[in-house]
C-alpha angles and dihedrals in degrees: 000000000000117000118229119225122230094255091060094245114133112218130174126219134173095263092050092056095058109113095004124126107246090219089071093060122072120223096242091054093063124061126203113308116196118222096242122135120236094246096037117117113236112212121216116252116249108262117252112259126199118232115255115267114275114242114237119228106235090214090067091057104049124001090203090067105052121169137171130079092240097044098049098066089049091053091049094049095045094045092049094047093046092046093052091049093050094044093052088051091050092246092138099167092052089045092055091052092051094046089048090056089053091046094053092050099040129106117256094261092058102039095090090052094055094040089051089055089050091055091048096054093040089054090056090044092052090053089055088053092049093246097137096166091054090046092054093050093049091051091054092049092048092054093052093047098046101039097093093050095062138150093026139341133175091355094305120124094233093176091058091045092051090050089058091046098048095042094041121111119201108253092022102064115135117219109294115264109205095184127191117248120241089218127027117229106196099179118074116223112268096202095068117087112234118232121263113285091230089077087075087080090063097069118142116269122244092233103108091211090060111017098169141036109227099197 
């Protein structure tokens, strides 16, 4: 039988239920009883551990500061492909942004190529904005940057592109024709002196209202 405490409250514990018919005990009078023997050792549960902090890819924070030997080639290829697509669709501002991404992530021997493409599309963009002085300056910079990659590089007909650049007159530029090369020339010419590195500071700005500094 069940013993009654002094305070008159009837409580049920494991020991009290030994030898008692379960039909005499209502469900709500008995809480959860774990099936653990009296002499069985209960092991402590493994403490909860937080997962280690996830490392953040710097390229997802600021595309101007790209690091990582695996990530860089991907940035170059995507920036180049997107830039070509935009340029061929006369989306010159978007093309300059994509080519600039490729330029910032490229190896030293390709940086002039991508920066030259940036100057090309910015020249055409400046013409659209009516900034003929800026257009002329960008054309001159493009010619210097791209000269050593002629006649072709990365599938681009650089010779044809240079012909448009050198013959172009601000205010009279026809839609840019970024043609594919019949033969790919992957090695830039070594006999052509590259432009001064200080021109790297004159990259177009990301403000769409003023994408390039003309000085």
